[in-house]
MARKEVEX-622323 format. One record per residue (C-alpha): x, y, z; residue number from 1; residue in one letter. Coordinates in steps of 0.05 Angstrom, whole numbers, always signed. Layout:
N
<site><px>X</px><py>Y</py><pz>Z</pz><n>NUM</n><res>a</res></site>
...
end
This chain:
229
<site><px>+1012</px><py>-112</py><pz>-1313</pz><n>1</n><res>m</res></site>
<site><px>+1029</px><py>-38</py><pz>-1324</pz><n>2</n><res>i</res></site>
<site><px>+974</px><py>+14</py><pz>-1332</pz><n>3</n><res>v</res></site>
<site><px>+981</px><py>+86</py><pz>-1354</pz><n>4</n><res>a</res></site>
<site><px>+927</px><py>+139</py><pz>-1359</pz><n>5</n><res>c</res></site>
<site><px>+918</px><py>+204</py><pz>-1397</pz><n>6</n><res>h</res></site>
<site><px>+864</px><py>+250</py><pz>-1422</pz><n>7</n><res>q</res></site>
<site><px>+846</px><py>+241</py><pz>-1496</pz><n>8</n><res>p</res></site>
<site><px>+891</px><py>+295</py><pz>-1526</pz><n>9</n><res>n</res></site>
<site><px>+885</px><py>+322</py><pz>-1597</pz><n>10</n><res>y</res></site>
<site><px>+941</px><py>+297</py><pz>-1643</pz><n>11</n><res>l</res></site>
<site><px>+988</px><py>+289</py><pz>-1583</pz><n>12</n><res>p</res></site>
<site><px>+1063</px><py>+297</py><pz>-1579</pz><n>13</n><res>w</res></site>
<site><px>+1113</px><py>+239</py><pz>-1578</pz><n>14</n><res>l</res></site>
<site><px>+1116</px><py>+232</py><pz>-1502</pz><n>15</n><res>g</res></site>
<site><px>+1043</px><py>+212</py><pz>-1502</pz><n>16</n><res>y</res></site>
<site><px>+1055</px><py>+153</py><pz>-1549</pz><n>17</n><res>f</res></site>
<site><px>+1119</px><py>+134</py><pz>-1515</pz><n>18</n><res>h</res></site>
<site><px>+1080</px><py>+124</py><pz>-1450</pz><n>19</n><res>k</res></site>
<site><px>+1027</px><py>+85</py><pz>-1488</pz><n>20</n><res>m</res></site>
<site><px>+1080</px><py>+38</py><pz>-1517</pz><n>21</n><res>a</res></site>
<site><px>+1111</px><py>+28</py><pz>-1448</pz><n>22</n><res>e</res></site>
<site><px>+1049</px><py>+0</py><pz>-1414</pz><n>23</n><res>c</res></site>
<site><px>+1003</px><py>-60</py><pz>-1422</pz><n>24</n><res>d</res></site>
<site><px>+937</px><py>-21</py><pz>-1419</pz><n>25</n><res>v</res></site>
<site><px>+928</px><py>+53</py><pz>-1434</pz><n>26</n><res>f</res></site>
<site><px>+867</px><py>+83</py><pz>-1401</pz><n>27</n><res>v</res></site>
<site><px>+835</px><py>+144</py><pz>-1433</pz><n>28</n><res>i</res></site>
<site><px>+807</px><py>+190</py><pz>-1379</pz><n>29</n><res>l</res></site>
<site><px>+743</px><py>+210</py><pz>-1414</pz><n>30</n><res>d</res></site>
<site><px>+699</px><py>+217</py><pz>-1351</pz><n>31</n><res>d</res></site>
<site><px>+741</px><py>+271</py><pz>-1317</pz><n>32</n><res>v</res></site>
<site><px>+727</px><py>+345</py><pz>-1318</pz><n>33</n><res>q</res></site>
<site><px>+742</px><py>+379</py><pz>-1384</pz><n>34</n><res>f</res></site>
<site><px>+804</px><py>+423</py><pz>-1379</pz><n>35</n><res>p</res></site>
<site><px>+797</px><py>+484</py><pz>-1423</pz><n>36</n><res>s</res></site>
<site><px>+856</px><py>+512</py><pz>-1462</pz><n>37</n><res>r</res></site>
<site><px>+898</px><py>+449</py><pz>-1457</pz><n>38</n><res>t</res></site>
<site><px>+924</px><py>+398</py><pz>-1506</pz><n>39</n><res>y</res></site>
<site><px>+857</px><py>+363</py><pz>-1504</pz><n>40</n><res>t</res></site>
<site><px>+837</px><py>+414</py><pz>-1557</pz><n>41</n><res>t</res></site>
<site><px>+905</px><py>+437</py><pz>-1582</pz><n>42</n><res>r</res></site>
<site><px>+962</px><py>+409</py><pz>-1624</pz><n>43</n><res>a</res></site>
<site><px>+1025</px><py>+436</py><pz>-1655</pz><n>44</n><res>t</res></site>
<site><px>+1055</px><py>+422</py><pz>-1724</pz><n>45</n><res>v</res></site>
<site><px>+1108</px><py>+462</py><pz>-1762</pz><n>46</n><res>r</res></site>
<site><px>+1120</px><py>+496</py><pz>-1828</pz><n>47</n><res>d</res></site>
<site><px>+1183</px><py>+530</py><pz>-1856</pz><n>48</n><res>k</res></site>
<site><px>+1172</px><py>+589</py><pz>-1809</pz><n>49</n><res>r</res></site>
<site><px>+1164</px><py>+549</py><pz>-1746</pz><n>50</n><res>g</res></site>
<site><px>+1109</px><py>+524</py><pz>-1700</pz><n>51</n><res>v</res></site>
<site><px>+1037</px><py>+525</py><pz>-1723</pz><n>52</n><res>v</res></site>
<site><px>+982</px><py>+516</py><pz>-1671</pz><n>53</n><res>r</res></site>
<site><px>+918</px><py>+478</py><pz>-1685</pz><n>54</n><res>l</res></site>
<site><px>+859</px><py>+492</py><pz>-1639</pz><n>55</n><res>t</res></site>
<site><px>+791</px><py>+458</py><pz>-1636</pz><n>56</n><res>l</res></site>
<site><px>+734</px><py>+505</py><pz>-1615</pz><n>57</n><res>p</res></site>
<site><px>+681</px><py>+473</py><pz>-1572</pz><n>58</n><res>v</res></site>
<site><px>+612</px><py>+493</py><pz>-1548</pz><n>59</n><res>h</res></site>
<site><px>+614</px><py>+531</py><pz>-1483</pz><n>60</n><res>g</res></site>
<site><px>+631</px><py>+479</py><pz>-1432</pz><n>61</n><res>a</res></site>
<site><px>+588</px><py>+478</py><pz>-1370</pz><n>62</n><res>q</res></site>
<site><px>+620</px><py>+478</py><pz>-1301</pz><n>63</n><res>r</res></site>
<site><px>+649</px><py>+409</py><pz>-1286</pz><n>64</n><res>r</res></site>
<site><px>+629</px><py>+382</py><pz>-1354</pz><n>65</n><res>q</res></site>
<site><px>+662</px><py>+315</py><pz>-1370</pz><n>66</n><res>l</res></site>
<site><px>+707</px><py>+307</py><pz>-1430</pz><n>67</n><res>i</res></site>
<site><px>+662</px><py>+254</py><pz>-1460</pz><n>68</n><res>k</res></site>
<site><px>+605</px><py>+304</py><pz>-1462</pz><n>69</n><res>d</res></site>
<site><px>+641</px><py>+361</py><pz>-1496</pz><n>70</n><res>v</res></site>
<site><px>+616</px><py>+378</py><pz>-1566</pz><n>71</n><res>r</res></site>
<site><px>+656</px><py>+409</py><pz>-1622</pz><n>72</n><res>l</res></site>
<site><px>+636</px><py>+477</py><pz>-1649</pz><n>73</n><res>y</res></site>
<site><px>+629</px><py>+480</py><pz>-1725</pz><n>74</n><res>e</res></site>
<site><px>+674</px><py>+418</py><pz>-1733</pz><n>75</n><res>p</res></site>
<site><px>+668</px><py>+414</py><pz>-1809</pz><n>76</n><res>e</res></site>
<site><px>+696</px><py>+483</py><pz>-1820</pz><n>77</n><res>r</res></site>
<site><px>+751</px><py>+475</py><pz>-1767</pz><n>78</n><res>t</res></site>
<site><px>+774</px><py>+407</py><pz>-1790</pz><n>79</n><res>l</res></site>
<site><px>+777</px><py>+427</py><pz>-1864</pz><n>80</n><res>k</res></site>
<site><px>+822</px><py>+485</py><pz>-1842</pz><n>81</n><res>k</res></site>
<site><px>+866</px><py>+439</py><pz>-1800</pz><n>82</n><res>h</res></site>
<site><px>+872</px><py>+390</py><pz>-1858</pz><n>83</n><res>l</res></site>
<site><px>+895</px><py>+445</py><pz>-1905</pz><n>84</n><res>k</res></site>
<site><px>+946</px><py>+468</py><pz>-1853</pz><n>85</n><res>t</res></site>
<site><px>+974</px><py>+398</py><pz>-1844</pz><n>86</n><res>i</res></site>
<site><px>+978</px><py>+389</py><pz>-1920</pz><n>87</n><res>e</res></site>
<site><px>+1015</px><py>+455</py><pz>-1927</pz><n>88</n><res>r</res></site>
<site><px>+1063</px><py>+439</py><pz>-1871</pz><n>89</n><res>c</res></site>
<site><px>+1081</px><py>+369</py><pz>-1895</pz><n>90</n><res>y</res></site>
<site><px>+1072</px><py>+370</py><pz>-1970</pz><n>91</n><res>s</res></site>
<site><px>+1147</px><py>+361</py><pz>-1979</pz><n>92</n><res>k</res></site>
<site><px>+1155</px><py>+309</py><pz>-1924</pz><n>93</n><res>a</res></site>
<site><px>+1178</px><py>+240</py><pz>-1949</pz><n>94</n><res>p</res></site>
<site><px>+1116</px><py>+202</py><pz>-1925</pz><n>95</n><res>y</res></site>
<site><px>+1062</px><py>+254</py><pz>-1937</pz><n>96</n><res>c</res></site>
<site><px>+1030</px><py>+216</py><pz>-1995</pz><n>97</n><res>s</res></site>
<site><px>+1025</px><py>+153</py><pz>-1953</pz><n>98</n><res>r</res></site>
<site><px>+993</px><py>+181</py><pz>-1890</pz><n>99</n><res>y</res></site>
<site><px>+953</px><py>+242</py><pz>-1913</pz><n>100</n><res>m</res></site>
<site><px>+898</px><py>+198</py><pz>-1943</pz><n>101</n><res>p</res></site>
<site><px>+890</px><py>+164</py><pz>-1874</pz><n>102</n><res>l</res></site>
<site><px>+880</px><py>+231</py><pz>-1841</pz><n>103</n><res>i</res></site>
<site><px>+830</px><py>+251</py><pz>-1895</pz><n>104</n><res>e</res></site>
<site><px>+792</px><py>+186</py><pz>-1884</pz><n>105</n><res>s</res></site>
<site><px>+779</px><py>+203</py><pz>-1811</pz><n>106</n><res>i</res></site>
<site><px>+746</px><py>+268</py><pz>-1833</pz><n>107</n><res>l</res></site>
<site><px>+700</px><py>+230</py><pz>-1880</pz><n>108</n><res>g</res></site>
<site><px>+650</px><py>+229</py><pz>-1823</pz><n>109</n><res>v</res></site>
<site><px>+653</px><py>+294</py><pz>-1784</pz><n>110</n><res>i</res></site>
<site><px>+644</px><py>+277</py><pz>-1709</pz><n>111</n><res>p</res></site>
<site><px>+601</px><py>+317</py><pz>-1662</pz><n>112</n><res>d</res></site>
<site><px>+639</px><py>+301</py><pz>-1598</pz><n>113</n><res>r</res></site>
<site><px>+711</px><py>+320</py><pz>-1582</pz><n>114</n><res>l</res></site>
<site><px>+723</px><py>+251</py><pz>-1553</pz><n>115</n><res>l</res></site>
<site><px>+704</px><py>+216</py><pz>-1618</pz><n>116</n><res>d</res></site>
<site><px>+752</px><py>+259</py><pz>-1659</pz><n>117</n><res>l</res></site>
<site><px>+810</px><py>+251</py><pz>-1611</pz><n>118</n><res>n</res></site>
<site><px>+800</px><py>+176</py><pz>-1605</pz><n>119</n><res>m</res></site>
<site><px>+799</px><py>+168</py><pz>-1680</pz><n>120</n><res>a</res></site>
<site><px>+866</px><py>+204</py><pz>-1686</pz><n>121</n><res>f</res></site>
<site><px>+896</px><py>+165</py><pz>-1627</pz><n>122</n><res>l</res></site>
<site><px>+877</px><py>+100</py><pz>-1660</pz><n>123</n><res>e</res></site>
<site><px>+905</px><py>+124</py><pz>-1727</pz><n>124</n><res>l</res></site>
<site><px>+973</px><py>+144</py><pz>-1699</pz><n>125</n><res>v</res></site>
<site><px>+977</px><py>+84</py><pz>-1654</pz><n>126</n><res>r</res></site>
<site><px>+964</px><py>+38</py><pz>-1712</pz><n>127</n><res>g</res></site>
<site><px>+1013</px><py>+71</py><pz>-1760</pz><n>128</n><res>t</res></site>
<site><px>+1067</px><py>+71</py><pz>-1708</pz><n>129</n><res>f</res></site>
<site><px>+1054</px><py>-2</py><pz>-1694</pz><n>130</n><res>g</res></site>
<site><px>+1036</px><py>+6</py><pz>-1620</pz><n>131</n><res>i</res></site>
<site><px>+992</px><py>-52</py><pz>-1599</pz><n>132</n><res>s</res></site>
<site><px>+974</px><py>-29</py><pz>-1529</pz><n>133</n><res>t</res></site>
<site><px>+899</px><py>-32</py><pz>-1521</pz><n>134</n><res>p</res></site>
<site><px>+861</px><py>+32</py><pz>-1504</pz><n>135</n><res>l</res></site>
<site><px>+806</px><py>+31</py><pz>-1451</pz><n>136</n><res>v</res></site>
<site><px>+758</px><py>+87</py><pz>-1434</pz><n>137</n><res>l</res></site>
<site><px>+756</px><py>+102</py><pz>-1360</pz><n>138</n><res>s</res></site>
<site><px>+680</px><py>+111</py><pz>-1366</pz><n>139</n><res>s</res></site>
<site><px>+675</px><py>+36</py><pz>-1381</pz><n>140</n><res>s</res></site>
<site><px>+707</px><py>+19</py><pz>-1313</pz><n>141</n><res>l</res></site>
<site><px>+671</px><py>+12</py><pz>-1246</pz><n>142</n><res>e</res></site>
<site><px>+713</px><py>+64</py><pz>-1209</pz><n>143</n><res>v</res></site>
<site><px>+657</px><py>+96</py><pz>-1170</pz><n>144</n><res>g</res></site>
<site><px>+632</px><py>+167</py><pz>-1163</pz><n>145</n><res>a</res></site>
<site><px>+666</px><py>+219</py><pz>-1120</pz><n>146</n><res>g</res></site>
<site><px>+735</px><py>+188</py><pz>-1128</pz><n>147</n><res>v</res></site>
<site><px>+788</px><py>+236</py><pz>-1151</pz><n>148</n><res>y</res></site>
<site><px>+863</px><py>+247</py><pz>-1162</pz><n>149</n><res>k</res></site>
<site><px>+910</px><py>+193</py><pz>-1136</pz><n>150</n><res>t</res></site>
<site><px>+854</px><py>+150</py><pz>-1107</pz><n>151</n><res>e</res></site>
<site><px>+820</px><py>+148</py><pz>-1175</pz><n>152</n><res>r</res></site>
<site><px>+883</px><py>+125</py><pz>-1210</pz><n>153</n><res>l</res></site>
<site><px>+892</px><py>+70</py><pz>-1158</pz><n>154</n><res>i</res></site>
<site><px>+820</px><py>+48</py><pz>-1168</pz><n>155</n><res>r</res></site>
<site><px>+832</px><py>+43</py><pz>-1242</pz><n>156</n><res>i</res></site>
<site><px>+893</px><py>-1</py><pz>-1231</pz><n>157</n><res>c</res></site>
<site><px>+853</px><py>-45</py><pz>-1184</pz><n>158</n><res>q</res></site>
<site><px>+795</px><py>-51</py><pz>-1232</pz><n>159</n><res>e</res></site>
<site><px>+841</px><py>-73</py><pz>-1288</pz><n>160</n><res>i</res></site>
<site><px>+885</px><py>-116</py><pz>-1244</pz><n>161</n><res>g</res></site>
<site><px>+950</px><py>-77</py><pz>-1253</pz><n>162</n><res>a</res></site>
<site><px>+1007</px><py>-79</py><pz>-1204</pz><n>163</n><res>r</res></site>
<site><px>+1045</px><py>-20</py><pz>-1234</pz><n>164</n><res>v</res></site>
<site><px>+1022</px><py>+50</py><pz>-1251</pz><n>165</n><res>f</res></site>
<site><px>+1064</px><py>+87</py><pz>-1302</pz><n>166</n><res>l</res></site>
<site><px>+1061</px><py>+162</py><pz>-1293</pz><n>167</n><res>s</res></site>
<site><px>+1090</px><py>+222</py><pz>-1330</pz><n>168</n><res>g</res></site>
<site><px>+1144</px><py>+261</py><pz>-1295</pz><n>169</n><res>q</res></site>
<site><px>+1099</px><py>+322</py><pz>-1287</pz><n>170</n><res>g</res></site>
<site><px>+1054</px><py>+284</py><pz>-1239</pz><n>171</n><res>a</res></site>
<site><px>+1108</px><py>+280</py><pz>-1185</pz><n>172</n><res>r</res></site>
<site><px>+1082</px><py>+347</py><pz>-1158</pz><n>173</n><res>a</res></site>
<site><px>+1013</px><py>+321</py><pz>-1141</pz><n>174</n><res>y</res></site>
<site><px>+1011</px><py>+245</py><pz>-1136</pz><n>175</n><res>l</res></site>
<site><px>+1007</px><py>+217</py><pz>-1065</pz><n>176</n><res>d</res></site>
<site><px>+1059</px><py>+163</py><pz>-1068</pz><n>177</n><res>e</res></site>
<site><px>+1040</px><py>+136</py><pz>-999</pz><n>178</n><res>k</res></site>
<site><px>+971</px><py>+119</py><pz>-1024</pz><n>179</n><res>l</res></site>
<site><px>+1001</px><py>+76</py><pz>-1080</pz><n>180</n><res>f</res></site>
<site><px>+1045</px><py>+42</py><pz>-1029</pz><n>181</n><res>e</res></site>
<site><px>+986</px><py>+27</py><pz>-983</pz><n>182</n><res>a</res></site>
<site><px>+947</px><py>-1</py><pz>-1042</pz><n>183</n><res>a</res></site>
<site><px>+1006</px><py>-45</py><pz>-1062</pz><n>184</n><res>k</res></site>
<site><px>+1009</px><py>-13</py><pz>-1131</pz><n>185</n><res>v</res></site>
<site><px>+1080</px><py>+4</py><pz>-1153</pz><n>186</n><res>a</res></site>
<site><px>+1089</px><py>+75</py><pz>-1179</pz><n>187</n><res>l</res></site>
<site><px>+1136</px><py>+82</py><pz>-1238</pz><n>188</n><res>k</res></site>
<site><px>+1154</px><py>+147</py><pz>-1273</pz><n>189</n><res>y</res></site>
<site><px>+1163</px><py>+151</py><pz>-1348</pz><n>190</n><res>q</res></site>
<site><px>+1234</px><py>+162</py><pz>-1373</pz><n>191</n><res>c</res></site>
<site><px>+1228</px><py>+197</py><pz>-1439</pz><n>192</n><res>f</res></site>
<site><px>+1281</px><py>+234</py><pz>-1478</pz><n>193</n><res>e</res></site>
<site><px>+1255</px><py>+270</py><pz>-1539</pz><n>194</n><res>h</res></site>
<site><px>+1289</px><py>+240</py><pz>-1601</pz><n>195</n><res>p</res></site>
<site><px>+1324</px><py>+279</py><pz>-1656</pz><n>196</n><res>l</res></site>
<site><px>+1302</px><py>+260</py><pz>-1726</pz><n>197</n><res>y</res></site>
<site><px>+1304</px><py>+291</py><pz>-1796</pz><n>198</n><res>p</res></site>
<site><px>+1249</px><py>+342</py><pz>-1809</pz><n>199</n><res>q</res></site>
<site><px>+1228</px><py>+368</py><pz>-1877</pz><n>200</n><res>c</res></site>
<site><px>+1242</px><py>+440</py><pz>-1856</pz><n>201</n><res>h</res></site>
<site><px>+1311</px><py>+466</py><pz>-1836</pz><n>202</n><res>p</res></site>
<site><px>+1329</px><py>+463</py><pz>-1762</pz><n>203</n><res>g</res></site>
<site><px>+1299</px><py>+417</py><pz>-1710</pz><n>204</n><res>f</res></site>
<site><px>+1236</px><py>+435</py><pz>-1671</pz><n>205</n><res>v</res></site>
<site><px>+1217</px><py>+388</py><pz>-1613</pz><n>206</n><res>p</res></site>
<site><px>+1151</px><py>+374</py><pz>-1578</pz><n>207</n><res>n</res></site>
<site><px>+1107</px><py>+375</py><pz>-1640</pz><n>208</n><res>l</res></site>
<site><px>+1049</px><py>+329</py><pz>-1655</pz><n>209</n><res>s</res></site>
<site><px>+1069</px><py>+257</py><pz>-1668</pz><n>210</n><res>a</res></site>
<site><px>+1046</px><py>+270</py><pz>-1740</pz><n>211</n><res>l</res></site>
<site><px>+1112</px><py>+306</py><pz>-1751</pz><n>212</n><res>d</res></site>
<site><px>+1153</px><py>+244</py><pz>-1738</pz><n>213</n><res>l</res></site>
<site><px>+1105</px><py>+201</py><pz>-1778</pz><n>214</n><res>l</res></site>
<site><px>+1107</px><py>+245</py><pz>-1840</pz><n>215</n><res>f</res></site>
<site><px>+1182</px><py>+252</py><pz>-1838</pz><n>216</n><res>n</res></site>
<site><px>+1205</px><py>+182</py><pz>-1818</pz><n>217</n><res>c</res></site>
<site><px>+1149</px><py>+133</py><pz>-1836</pz><n>218</n><res>g</res></site>
<site><px>+1165</px><py>+61</py><pz>-1819</pz><n>219</n><res>d</res></site>
<site><px>+1223</px><py>+81</py><pz>-1773</pz><n>220</n><res>q</res></site>
<site><px>+1178</px><py>+123</py><pz>-1728</pz><n>221</n><res>s</res></site>
<site><px>+1168</px><py>+73</py><pz>-1672</pz><n>222</n><res>l</res></site>
<site><px>+1242</px><py>+54</py><pz>-1670</pz><n>223</n><res>a</res></site>
<site><px>+1260</px><py>+128</py><pz>-1666</pz><n>224</n><res>i</res></site>
<site><px>+1208</px><py>+141</py><pz>-1613</pz><n>225</n><res>l</res></site>
<site><px>+1233</px><py>+85</py><pz>-1569</pz><n>226</n><res>m</res></site>
<site><px>+1306</px><py>+101</py><pz>-1578</pz><n>227</n><res>g</res></site>
<site><px>+1321</px><py>+38</py><pz>-1619</pz><n>228</n><res>d</res></site>
<site><px>+1341</px><py>+73</py><pz>-1684</pz><n>229</n><res>a</res></site>
end
């Protein structure tokens, strides 16, 4: 069994969902310290002029506050603004009329917590892409208090019964590979090449929210993401 972990990002980029599709269980790290000014509260889409950044304001996070405890600040106003921006960016995209109602449906009940909003969008994109990998909250696992970094990831693998941990390339700088070896958990690094695909605005812009691929390519999105198209 292959396990991968990541924080619950807001409308993540394609590499996030590629890793999700490559593992058997995807663990959402909701009981780790909230990282301010990261993609947990930020996403990127594009219009005809280029990249547009979406940011979720949150209540002032206390020191060492966990992601699952972070509350959104004025979410109704912010999410209405984000919805209008997404509609403006993708009104001419081939699959806008199909997927925009799904995004609107999530906002039918405005969440109070950051985690609830991000999980709703993760489930939406996962489902429309056709990724069946189950999502598990790390807070639901018996990992133990005071366990951090590499040791925490190993404990998660052991709790689930995984023999392989799939990591992003960026983690090479800080993962302790010897600890994985000692625990008899194989460490595998994700191999992801960002795909090229048609976008509704001239020129190609990479590293956008996965919504960009979905609005532009619809049913072909998963095949494009996995390099099968």
